[in-house]
BALOBA-1460 file (C-alpha; in Angstrom, 3 decimals):
// residues 364
<rec num="1" residu="m" x="55.318" y="195.074" z="175.707"/>
<rec num="2" residu="k" x="57.396" y="196.876" z="178.331"/>
<rec num="3" residu="i" x="57.154" y="195.338" z="181.807"/>
<rec num="4" residu="n" x="58.682" y="196.225" z="185.168"/>
<rec num="5" residu="r" x="60.905" y="193.198" z="185.775"/>
<rec num="6" residu="s" x="60.699" y="193.215" z="189.592"/>
<rec num="7" residu="e" x="56.906" y="193.445" z="189.556"/>
<rec num="8" residu="l" x="56.690" y="190.578" z="187.070"/>
<rec num="9" residu="i" x="58.960" y="188.432" z="189.232"/>
<rec num="10" residu="q" x="56.764" y="189.160" z="192.284"/>
<rec num="11" residu="t" x="53.716" y="188.034" z="190.305"/>
<rec num="12" residu="l" x="55.441" y="184.883" z="189.099"/>
<rec num="13" residu="t" x="56.617" y="184.083" z="192.638"/>
<rec num="14" residu="i" x="53.003" y="183.771" z="193.753"/>
<rec num="15" residu="a" x="51.912" y="181.920" z="190.616"/>
<rec num="16" residu="r" x="54.712" y="179.353" z="190.741"/>
<rec num="17" residu="m" x="53.251" y="177.853" z="193.954"/>
<rec num="18" residu="a" x="50.867" y="175.970" z="191.652"/>
<rec num="19" residu="v" x="53.538" y="174.776" z="189.228"/>
<rec num="20" residu="a" x="54.147" y="171.040" z="189.095"/>
<rec num="21" residu="g" x="57.701" y="169.804" z="189.428"/>
<rec num="22" residu="s" x="57.180" y="167.186" z="186.741"/>
<rec num="23" residu="d" x="54.229" y="165.494" z="185.116"/>
<rec num="24" residu="h" x="53.262" y="163.652" z="181.966"/>
<rec num="25" residu="l" x="51.214" y="166.721" z="181.025"/>
<rec num="26" residu="e" x="53.820" y="169.307" z="180.043"/>
<rec num="27" residu="q" x="51.815" y="172.460" z="180.726"/>
<rec num="28" residu="l" x="51.434" y="171.589" z="184.407"/>
<rec num="29" residu="g" x="55.002" y="172.923" z="184.668"/>
<rec num="30" residu="h" x="54.254" y="176.101" z="182.733"/>
<rec num="31" residu="f" x="53.175" y="179.698" z="183.260"/>
<rec num="32" residu="i" x="50.073" y="180.109" z="181.103"/>
<rec num="33" residu="f" x="49.567" y="183.676" z="179.853"/>
<rec num="34" residu="g" x="46.021" y="184.179" z="178.590"/>
<rec num="35" residu="g" x="46.116" y="187.857" z="177.620"/>
<rec num="36" residu="e" x="43.980" y="188.928" z="180.594"/>
<rec num="37" residu="n" x="45.404" y="186.560" z="183.176"/>
<rec num="38" residu="l" x="48.243" y="184.337" z="184.316"/>
<rec num="39" residu="i" x="47.322" y="180.781" z="185.339"/>
<rec num="40" residu="t" x="49.298" y="177.959" z="186.921"/>
<rec num="41" residu="f" x="47.930" y="174.524" z="187.693"/>
<rec num="42" residu="n" x="49.405" y="171.322" z="189.153"/>
<rec num="43" residu="n" x="46.311" y="169.117" z="189.656"/>
<rec num="44" residu="r" x="46.130" y="170.021" z="193.387"/>
<rec num="45" residu="i" x="46.200" y="173.810" z="193.147"/>
<rec num="46" residu="l" x="45.171" y="176.376" z="190.562"/>
<rec num="47" residu="i" x="46.229" y="180.005" z="190.849"/>
<rec num="48" residu="y" x="44.407" y="182.615" z="188.792"/>
<rec num="49" residu="y" x="46.204" y="185.959" z="188.651"/>
<rec num="50" residu="p" x="44.637" y="188.940" z="186.793"/>
<rec num="51" residu="y" x="47.521" y="190.036" z="184.563"/>
<rec num="52" residu="k" x="47.284" y="191.737" z="181.157"/>
<rec num="53" residu="t" x="49.699" y="190.925" z="178.336"/>
<rec num="54" residu="d" x="49.667" y="191.516" z="174.593"/>
<rec num="55" residu="f" x="50.784" y="187.928" z="174.058"/>
<rec num="56" residu="q" x="49.217" y="184.548" z="174.771"/>
<rec num="57" residu="c" x="51.304" y="181.442" z="175.276"/>
<rec num="58" residu="s" x="52.477" y="178.805" z="177.740"/>
<rec num="59" residu="i" x="56.122" y="178.851" z="178.818"/>
<rec num="60" residu="r" x="58.324" y="176.609" z="180.957"/>
<rec num="61" residu="s" x="58.015" y="178.175" z="184.389"/>
<rec num="62" residu="e" x="61.441" y="177.632" z="185.947"/>
<rec num="63" residu="l" x="63.364" y="178.532" z="182.799"/>
<rec num="64" residu="f" x="61.401" y="181.762" z="182.346"/>
<rec num="65" residu="y" x="61.568" y="182.680" z="186.042"/>
<rec num="66" residu="k" x="65.287" y="182.030" z="186.475"/>
<rec num="67" residu="q" x="66.176" y="183.790" z="183.239"/>
<rec num="68" residu="l" x="64.276" y="186.905" z="184.324"/>
<rec num="69" residu="e" x="66.155" y="186.863" z="187.641"/>
<rec num="70" residu="k" x="69.458" y="187.102" z="185.744"/>
<rec num="71" residu="f" x="68.494" y="190.324" z="183.963"/>
<rec num="72" residu="d" x="69.885" y="193.554" z="185.405"/>
<rec num="73" residu="s" x="67.461" y="195.887" z="183.606"/>
<rec num="74" residu="e" x="64.665" y="197.543" z="185.580"/>
<rec num="75" residu="f" x="62.319" y="197.173" z="182.602"/>
<rec num="76" residu="v" x="62.214" y="194.490" z="179.943"/>
<rec num="77" residu="d" x="60.440" y="194.297" z="176.584"/>
<rec num="78" residu="i" x="58.639" y="190.988" z="176.052"/>
<rec num="79" residu="e" x="57.407" y="190.079" z="172.576"/>
<rec num="80" residu="l" x="56.024" y="186.879" z="171.093"/>
<rec num="81" residu="t" x="57.573" y="186.147" z="167.704"/>
<rec num="82" residu="g" x="56.484" y="182.891" z="166.139"/>
<rec num="83" residu="n" x="56.941" y="180.218" z="168.775"/>
<rec num="84" residu="r" x="59.524" y="182.151" z="170.787"/>
<rec num="85" residu="l" x="59.079" y="184.654" z="173.582"/>
<rec num="86" residu="e" x="61.789" y="187.295" z="173.259"/>
<rec num="87" residu="i" x="62.878" y="189.153" z="176.390"/>
<rec num="88" residu="k" x="65.012" y="192.290" z="175.867"/>
<rec num="89" residu="g" x="66.710" y="194.346" z="178.534"/>
<rec num="90" residu="t" x="69.081" y="197.278" z="178.216"/>
<rec num="91" residu="s" x="71.999" y="195.007" z="177.315"/>
<rec num="92" residu="e" x="70.483" y="191.509" z="177.534"/>
<rec num="93" residu="v" x="68.387" y="189.348" z="175.243"/>
<rec num="94" residu="a" x="66.877" y="185.923" z="175.818"/>
<rec num="95" residu="k" x="64.598" y="183.878" z="173.580"/>
<rec num="96" residu="i" x="62.580" y="180.945" z="174.890"/>
<rec num="97" residu="v" x="60.489" y="178.500" z="172.885"/>
<rec num="98" residu="v" x="56.875" y="178.563" z="174.043"/>
<rec num="99" residu="k" x="53.822" y="176.388" z="173.564"/>
<rec num="100" residu="l" x="51.081" y="178.020" z="171.533"/>
<rec num="101" residu="k" x="48.600" y="175.150" z="171.359"/>
<rec num="102" residu="q" x="46.761" y="174.381" z="174.547"/>
<rec num="103" residu="d" x="46.591" y="170.877" z="176.009"/>
<rec num="104" residu="t" x="42.864" y="170.191" z="175.778"/>
<rec num="105" residu="e" x="42.878" y="167.885" z="178.794"/>
<rec num="106" residu="i" x="44.371" y="170.541" z="181.076"/>
<rec num="107" residu="f" x="42.181" y="173.391" z="179.878"/>
<rec num="108" residu="e" x="38.971" y="171.435" z="180.270"/>
<rec num="109" residu="v" x="39.865" y="171.106" z="183.968"/>
<rec num="110" residu="i" x="41.024" y="174.730" z="184.211"/>
<rec num="111" residu="d" x="37.794" y="175.988" z="182.611"/>
<rec num="112" residu="t" x="35.728" y="173.966" z="185.109"/>
<rec num="113" residu="i" x="37.659" y="175.430" z="188.059"/>
<rec num="114" residu="r" x="37.435" y="178.916" z="186.612"/>
<rec num="115" residu="k" x="33.654" y="178.524" z="186.322"/>
<rec num="116" residu="e" x="33.534" y="177.585" z="190.016"/>
<rec num="117" residu="q" x="35.633" y="180.645" z="190.868"/>
<rec num="118" residu="l" x="33.276" y="182.975" z="189.007"/>
<rec num="119" residu="e" x="30.103" y="181.463" z="190.464"/>
<rec num="120" residu="a" x="31.407" y="181.227" z="194.025"/>
<rec num="121" residu="e" x="29.884" y="183.193" z="196.879"/>
<rec num="122" residu="y" x="32.751" y="184.451" z="199.011"/>
<rec num="123" residu="s" x="32.828" y="185.259" z="202.710"/>
<rec num="124" residu="a" x="35.530" y="186.748" z="204.921"/>
<rec num="125" residu="v" x="38.367" y="184.477" z="206.041"/>
<rec num="126" residu="p" x="38.989" y="184.583" z="209.820"/>
<rec num="127" residu="e" x="42.091" y="186.665" z="210.442"/>
<rec num="128" residu="d" x="43.686" y="183.797" z="212.386"/>
<rec num="129" residu="f" x="43.086" y="181.142" z="209.721"/>
<rec num="130" residu="i" x="46.690" y="181.122" z="208.495"/>
<rec num="131" residu="t" x="47.921" y="180.671" z="212.078"/>
<rec num="132" residu="a" x="45.435" y="177.824" z="212.518"/>
<rec num="133" residu="i" x="46.457" y="175.812" z="209.454"/>
<rec num="134" residu="d" x="50.124" y="176.476" z="210.165"/>
<rec num="135" residu="f" x="49.756" y="174.998" z="213.658"/>
<rec num="136" residu="c" x="47.673" y="172.057" z="212.474"/>
<rec num="137" residu="s" x="49.810" y="171.148" z="209.447"/>
<rec num="138" residu="y" x="52.517" y="169.743" z="211.750"/>
<rec num="139" residu="s" x="50.073" y="167.166" z="213.109"/>
<rec num="140" residu="a" x="48.593" y="165.903" z="209.840"/>
<rec num="141" residu="s" x="49.694" y="162.442" z="208.734"/>
<rec num="142" residu="k" x="52.359" y="162.093" z="206.034"/>
<rec num="143" residu="n" x="51.350" y="158.475" z="205.403"/>
<rec num="144" residu="a" x="48.970" y="158.139" z="202.441"/>
<rec num="145" residu="a" x="47.612" y="154.920" z="203.987"/>
<rec num="146" residu="d" x="46.035" y="157.066" z="206.727"/>
<rec num="147" residu="g" x="43.489" y="158.446" z="204.274"/>
<rec num="148" residu="t" x="41.727" y="161.588" z="205.462"/>
<rec num="149" residu="l" x="44.221" y="162.012" z="208.311"/>
<rec num="150" residu="c" x="46.547" y="163.412" z="205.627"/>
<rec num="151" residu="c" x="44.132" y="166.354" z="205.552"/>
<rec num="152" residu="i" x="43.390" y="169.350" z="207.708"/>
<rec num="153" residu="c" x="39.730" y="169.397" z="208.691"/>
<rec num="154" residu="i" x="37.832" y="172.679" z="208.953"/>
<rec num="155" residu="n" x="34.552" y="172.356" z="210.834"/>
<rec num="156" residu="q" x="32.664" y="175.563" z="211.600"/>
<rec num="157" residu="d" x="35.116" y="177.546" z="213.771"/>
<rec num="158" residu="k" x="37.543" y="174.677" z="214.411"/>
<rec num="159" residu="v" x="40.599" y="173.514" z="212.484"/>
<rec num="160" residu="i" x="41.966" y="170.084" z="213.390"/>
<rec num="161" residu="a" x="44.646" y="167.602" z="212.304"/>
<rec num="162" residu="c" x="45.966" y="164.261" z="213.571"/>
<rec num="163" residu="d" x="48.552" y="161.648" z="212.558"/>
<rec num="164" residu="n" x="47.565" y="158.899" z="215.054"/>
<rec num="165" residu="y" x="50.397" y="160.044" z="217.316"/>
<rec num="166" residu="r" x="49.535" y="163.679" z="217.984"/>
<rec num="167" residu="v" x="46.498" y="165.856" z="217.422"/>
<rec num="168" residu="t" x="45.997" y="169.618" z="217.201"/>
<rec num="169" residu="k" x="42.826" y="171.712" z="217.360"/>
<rec num="170" residu="y" x="42.623" y="175.463" z="216.777"/>
<rec num="171" residu="k" x="39.514" y="177.566" z="217.467"/>
<rec num="172" residu="l" x="39.000" y="180.344" z="214.918"/>
<rec num="173" residu="k" x="37.568" y="183.755" z="215.730"/>
<rec num="174" residu="h" x="34.517" y="182.946" z="213.614"/>
<rec num="175" residu="a" x="33.127" y="180.018" z="211.644"/>
<rec num="176" residu="m" x="34.243" y="179.238" z="208.082"/>
<rec num="177" residu="t" x="32.142" y="176.183" z="207.224"/>
<rec num="178" residu="e" x="28.911" y="174.460" z="208.229"/>
<rec num="179" residu="g" x="30.465" y="170.990" z="208.563"/>
<rec num="180" residu="d" x="33.640" y="169.015" z="207.849"/>
<rec num="181" residu="t" x="35.640" y="170.458" z="204.952"/>
<rec num="182" residu="l" x="38.923" y="168.716" z="204.150"/>
<rec num="183" residu="i" x="42.026" y="170.225" z="202.588"/>
<rec num="184" residu="d" x="45.262" y="168.428" z="201.733"/>
<rec num="185" residu="a" x="47.719" y="169.279" z="204.534"/>
<rec num="186" residu="r" x="50.554" y="169.670" z="202.013"/>
<rec num="187" residu="i" x="48.827" y="172.773" z="200.715"/>
<rec num="188" residu="a" x="49.070" y="174.498" z="204.098"/>
<rec num="189" residu="s" x="52.754" y="175.311" z="203.607"/>
<rec num="190" residu="e" x="51.867" y="177.035" z="200.326"/>
<rec num="191" residu="i" x="48.643" y="178.751" z="201.241"/>
<rec num="192" residu="k" x="50.120" y="180.462" z="204.292"/>
<rec num="193" residu="h" x="52.195" y="182.647" z="201.941"/>
<rec num="194" residu="f" x="49.058" y="183.751" z="200.120"/>
<rec num="195" residu="k" x="47.359" y="186.769" z="201.713"/>
<rec num="196" residu="m" x="43.742" y="185.743" z="201.212"/>
<rec num="197" residu="t" x="40.836" y="187.814" z="202.481"/>
<rec num="198" residu="e" x="37.864" y="185.755" z="201.234"/>
<rec num="199" residu="f" x="36.895" y="182.098" z="201.058"/>
<rec num="200" residu="s" x="34.352" y="179.969" z="199.227"/>
<rec num="201" residu="i" x="33.500" y="176.266" z="198.970"/>
<rec num="202" residu="g" x="32.839" y="175.137" z="195.414"/>
<rec num="203" residu="e" x="31.566" y="171.805" z="194.153"/>
<rec num="204" residu="n" x="35.032" y="170.244" z="194.021"/>
<rec num="205" residu="w" x="37.427" y="173.037" z="194.981"/>
<rec num="206" residu="l" x="38.071" y="175.454" z="197.839"/>
<rec num="207" residu="h" x="38.672" y="179.009" z="196.668"/>
<rec num="208" residu="f" x="40.708" y="181.678" z="198.490"/>
<rec num="209" residu="r" x="40.743" y="185.214" z="197.081"/>
<rec num="210" residu="n" x="42.812" y="188.263" z="198.020"/>
<rec num="211" residu="d" x="42.124" y="191.969" z="197.582"/>
<rec num="212" residu="k" x="43.988" y="192.010" z="194.236"/>
<rec num="213" residu="g" x="41.589" y="189.503" z="192.724"/>
<rec num="214" residu="v" x="44.129" y="186.673" z="192.811"/>
<rec num="215" residu="i" x="42.412" y="183.339" z="193.474"/>
<rec num="216" residu="f" x="44.091" y="180.304" z="195.020"/>
<rec num="217" residu="s" x="41.968" y="177.220" z="194.406"/>
<rec num="218" residu="a" x="42.767" y="173.982" z="196.262"/>
<rec num="219" residu="r" x="41.250" y="170.618" z="195.446"/>
<rec num="220" residu="q" x="38.679" y="169.615" z="198.070"/>
<rec num="221" residu="i" x="39.164" y="166.166" z="199.610"/>
<rec num="222" residu="f" x="36.082" y="164.038" z="200.214"/>
<rec num="223" residu="g" x="35.785" y="161.365" z="202.882"/>
<rec num="224" residu="d" x="34.874" y="160.794" z="206.512"/>
<rec num="225" residu="y" x="37.035" y="162.462" z="209.143"/>
<rec num="226" residu="p" x="37.154" y="160.739" z="212.562"/>
<rec num="227" residu="d" x="35.675" y="162.257" z="215.705"/>
<rec num="228" residu="l" x="38.741" y="163.383" z="217.654"/>
<rec num="229" residu="v" x="36.978" y="165.173" z="220.515"/>
<rec num="230" residu="p" x="37.817" y="162.395" z="223.052"/>
<rec num="231" residu="a" x="41.519" y="162.772" z="222.221"/>
<rec num="232" residu="f" x="41.607" y="166.098" z="224.048"/>
<rec num="233" residu="h" x="40.239" y="164.729" z="227.340"/>
<rec num="234" residu="v" x="43.567" y="164.803" z="229.138"/>
<rec num="235" residu="k" x="43.858" y="165.581" z="232.851"/>
<rec num="236" residu="g" x="46.936" y="165.203" z="234.991"/>
<rec num="237" residu="v" x="49.957" y="166.954" z="236.448"/>
<rec num="238" residu="r" x="50.592" y="170.505" z="235.281"/>
<rec num="239" residu="i" x="54.233" y="171.060" z="234.406"/>
<rec num="240" residu="e" x="55.695" y="174.507" z="233.810"/>
<rec num="241" residu="l" x="58.549" y="174.213" z="231.355"/>
<rec num="242" residu="p" x="61.586" y="176.453" z="231.954"/>
<rec num="243" residu="k" x="61.712" y="179.817" z="230.197"/>
<rec num="244" residu="n" x="64.826" y="178.758" z="228.308"/>
<rec num="245" residu="t" x="63.333" y="175.550" z="226.877"/>
<rec num="246" residu="s" x="63.542" y="177.164" z="223.437"/>
<rec num="247" residu="d" x="67.326" y="177.382" z="223.873"/>
<rec num="248" residu="i" x="67.740" y="173.610" z="223.945"/>
<rec num="249" residu="l" x="65.522" y="173.332" z="220.877"/>
<rec num="250" residu="d" x="67.620" y="175.921" z="219.052"/>
<rec num="251" residu="f" x="70.792" y="174.043" z="219.925"/>
<rec num="252" residu="v" x="69.673" y="170.728" z="218.395"/>
<rec num="253" residu="s" x="67.877" y="172.336" z="215.439"/>
<rec num="254" residu="v" x="71.187" y="172.793" z="213.614"/>
<rec num="255" residu="i" x="71.220" y="169.045" z="212.905"/>
<rec num="256" residu="t" x="67.803" y="169.262" z="211.213"/>
<rec num="257" residu="a" x="68.470" y="172.403" z="209.141"/>
<rec num="258" residu="e" x="68.651" y="170.503" z="205.843"/>
<rec num="259" residu="d" x="65.525" y="168.423" z="206.504"/>
<rec num="260" residu="q" x="62.150" y="169.191" z="205.001"/>
<rec num="261" residu="q" x="60.347" y="171.672" z="207.246"/>
<rec num="262" residu="l" x="57.802" y="169.204" z="208.615"/>
<rec num="263" residu="e" x="60.530" y="166.650" z="209.407"/>
<rec num="264" residu="r" x="62.581" y="168.883" z="211.721"/>
<rec num="265" residu="k" x="61.879" y="166.986" z="214.927"/>
<rec num="266" residu="a" x="63.613" y="166.406" z="218.262"/>
<rec num="267" residu="d" x="63.236" y="163.809" z="220.993"/>
<rec num="268" residu="i" x="62.316" y="165.377" z="224.332"/>
<rec num="269" residu="e" x="63.130" y="163.508" z="227.546"/>
<rec num="270" residu="i" x="62.231" y="164.466" z="231.092"/>
<rec num="271" residu="k" x="64.201" y="162.494" z="233.642"/>
<rec num="272" residu="d" x="66.151" y="163.048" z="236.889"/>
<rec num="273" residu="g" x="64.847" y="166.602" z="237.218"/>
<rec num="274" residu="r" x="66.074" y="167.720" z="233.781"/>
<rec num="275" residu="i" x="64.567" y="168.215" z="230.345"/>
<rec num="276" residu="t" x="66.721" y="167.199" z="227.384"/>
<rec num="277" residu="a" x="66.313" y="167.825" z="223.653"/>
<rec num="278" residu="q" x="68.135" y="165.440" z="221.361"/>
<rec num="279" residu="v" x="68.529" y="164.841" z="217.628"/>
<rec num="280" residu="v" x="70.455" y="161.790" z="216.414"/>
<rec num="281" residu="k" x="71.359" y="161.140" z="212.785"/>
<rec num="282" residu="d" x="73.902" y="159.032" z="210.962"/>
<rec num="283" residu="s" x="75.941" y="162.122" z="210.100"/>
<rec num="284" residu="a" x="75.646" y="164.082" z="213.356"/>
<rec num="285" residu="s" x="73.943" y="164.321" z="216.727"/>
<rec num="286" residu="a" x="73.279" y="166.981" z="219.340"/>
<rec num="287" residu="e" x="71.647" y="167.229" z="222.735"/>
<rec num="288" residu="k" x="71.228" y="169.829" z="225.433"/>
<rec num="289" residu="s" x="69.659" y="169.710" z="228.911"/>
<rec num="290" residu="i" x="68.370" y="172.221" z="231.409"/>
<rec num="291" residu="t" x="67.094" y="171.837" z="234.970"/>
<rec num="292" residu="l" x="63.395" y="171.584" z="235.766"/>
<rec num="293" residu="h" x="61.724" y="172.868" z="238.914"/>
<rec num="294" residu="a" x="62.399" y="170.634" z="241.937"/>
<rec num="295" residu="d" x="58.730" y="169.572" z="241.992"/>
<rec num="296" residu="y" x="59.281" y="167.514" z="238.833"/>
<rec num="297" residu="e" x="62.321" y="165.480" z="239.888"/>
<rec num="298" residu="s" x="60.435" y="162.172" z="239.919"/>
<rec num="299" residu="l" x="58.819" y="162.571" z="236.480"/>
<rec num="300" residu="e" x="59.950" y="160.427" z="233.562"/>
<rec num="301" residu="m" x="58.668" y="160.725" z="229.989"/>
<rec num="302" residu="r" x="59.858" y="160.864" z="226.418"/>
<rec num="303" residu="f" x="58.219" y="162.088" z="223.240"/>
<rec num="304" residu="r" x="59.057" y="163.388" z="219.788"/>
<rec num="305" residu="v" x="57.941" y="166.818" z="218.668"/>
<rec num="306" residu="h" x="58.406" y="169.188" z="215.765"/>
<rec num="307" residu="i" x="60.995" y="171.755" z="216.860"/>
<rec num="308" residu="e" x="59.434" y="174.907" z="215.410"/>
<rec num="309" residu="f" x="55.978" y="173.844" z="216.521"/>
<rec num="310" residu="l" x="57.021" y="173.469" z="220.154"/>
<rec num="311" residu="k" x="58.854" y="176.785" z="220.028"/>
<rec num="312" residu="s" x="55.663" y="178.390" z="218.710"/>
<rec num="313" residu="v" x="53.613" y="176.780" z="221.482"/>
<rec num="314" residu="l" x="56.042" y="178.009" z="224.139"/>
<rec num="315" residu="k" x="55.493" y="181.593" z="222.970"/>
<rec num="316" residu="h" x="51.873" y="181.193" z="224.078"/>
<rec num="317" residu="t" x="52.203" y="178.987" z="227.137"/>
<rec num="318" residu="p" x="54.946" y="177.232" z="229.147"/>
<rec num="319" residu="m" x="52.351" y="174.949" z="230.775"/>
<rec num="320" residu="m" x="52.084" y="171.284" z="229.867"/>
<rec num="321" residu="v" x="49.658" y="168.732" z="231.324"/>
<rec num="322" residu="y" x="51.046" y="165.218" z="231.855"/>
<rec num="323" residu="s" x="48.774" y="162.194" z="232.242"/>
<rec num="324" residu="e" x="50.710" y="159.177" z="233.511"/>
<rec num="325" residu="e" x="47.629" y="156.988" z="233.150"/>
<rec num="326" residu="l" x="46.974" y="157.903" z="229.508"/>
<rec num="327" residu="k" x="50.644" y="158.401" z="228.627"/>
<rec num="328" residu="k" x="49.926" y="161.750" z="227.012"/>
<rec num="329" residu="v" x="50.990" y="165.364" z="227.301"/>
<rec num="330" residu="k" x="48.786" y="168.291" z="226.419"/>
<rec num="331" residu="f" x="49.426" y="171.951" z="225.667"/>
<rec num="332" residu="r" x="46.524" y="174.358" z="225.770"/>
<rec num="333" residu="t" x="45.794" y="178.048" z="225.303"/>
<rec num="334" residu="q" x="42.560" y="179.916" z="224.695"/>
<rec num="335" residu="s" x="42.894" y="179.294" z="220.936"/>
<rec num="336" residu="f" x="44.444" y="175.856" z="220.530"/>
<rec num="337" residu="q" x="44.998" y="172.447" z="222.080"/>
<rec num="338" residu="h" x="47.751" y="169.987" z="221.203"/>
<rec num="339" residu="v" x="48.040" y="166.422" z="222.532"/>
<rec num="340" residu="i" x="51.011" y="164.078" z="222.062"/>
<rec num="341" residu="r" x="50.956" y="160.365" z="222.779"/>
<rec num="342" residu="l" x="54.119" y="159.601" z="224.748"/>
<rec num="343" residu="s" x="56.606" y="157.078" z="223.501"/>
<rec num="344" residu="p" x="59.547" y="155.717" z="225.502"/>
<rec num="345" residu="d" x="61.183" y="154.668" z="222.238"/>
<rec num="346" residu="p" x="61.758" y="157.291" z="219.492"/>
<rec num="347" residu="n" x="60.750" y="154.674" z="216.936"/>
<rec num="348" residu="q" x="57.577" y="153.740" z="218.781"/>
<rec num="349" residu="s" x="55.580" y="156.438" z="217.041"/>
<rec num="350" residu="k" x="56.211" y="154.617" z="213.742"/>
<rec num="351" residu="i" x="54.852" y="151.411" z="215.268"/>
<rec num="352" residu="i" x="51.798" y="153.241" z="216.588"/>
<rec num="353" residu="n" x="51.176" y="154.752" z="213.151"/>
<rec num="354" residu="q" x="51.468" y="151.352" z="211.470"/>
<rec num="355" residu="q" x="49.185" y="149.623" z="213.965"/>
<rec num="356" residu="s" x="46.517" y="152.288" z="213.667"/>
<rec num="357" residu="s" x="46.732" y="152.215" z="209.884"/>
<rec num="358" residu="d" x="46.225" y="148.472" z="209.962"/>
<rec num="359" residu="s" x="43.343" y="148.569" z="212.396"/>
<rec num="360" residu="g" x="41.672" y="151.765" z="211.185"/>
<rec num="361" residu="k" x="41.486" y="153.020" z="214.769"/>
<rec num="362" residu="i" x="43.049" y="156.090" z="216.276"/>
<rec num="363" residu="p" x="45.193" y="155.195" z="219.325"/>
<rec num="364" residu="f" x="43.865" y="157.911" z="221.592"/>
């Protein structure tokens, strides 16, 4: 079977989002070619991609993907011979052992999800949904002990997330659900690269479909999500941050470049009429300050924030509300609200998280 190599790689790039890094079930790390489709599954996500082949097998995903990348040929011939998939280019040949027998345990789950996909009633996804989950993913808890706070909650036209230390709410252009629907926040970083147009809630899975018929199914999380409406009741002094606040964030971001995306954070301090961004690590540190308006010379506060998130917020609004009584700051636009609990000590947020995990209460 002759295949355009670049087009195949583009297809595999989408499918590999649902490939497991490692698992006791081998085929969770495989591309599964079914003749009419390509499927990947990692227990949290299943991607169904309509893709016709004249072979059916399961192949180690990273080996197959990286080998294809090394070919120079525009087209490759792929043929299944025995238990090997043979890939031929103009002057290259590679043979990879494949799995012909399906793991029953995996395919029982896959068949159940596929049934949900086929029976689902889809509706249009709000055009700002990706923006909403991208904003909210920064605020979801990374601590498994926090239960449903590790999720992003979709409720009608609102998307919300909280980690006991900060909380974000985004108002969609139209409703997606009738009540609370929870999705693992870790999936947000993957789903935002998937250009979905339709959405459906199945019995156990959430299904996102694009105009090519590709379906991204994410495991639905069940549990009670706390009422966070009171967390946004913040009134106080309005502070207009300088136009070049993003510059100080850019300066310190170099130190966080090798961190995982959601861990790229800076400590922000407002004191003596200046705002300072700082990142301190064992291997390096950086800080930069700029002058605030003279009206704010007496203010003092300190908090930790995700660098890219704050830069994104500043594109929409330079205004921040500071409540000295509540020890909170709040950013707000027409679409979203974000509240941070202030901490004089950069490590205090960890203490707050631990205390709230122990008590089961949200410290807002």
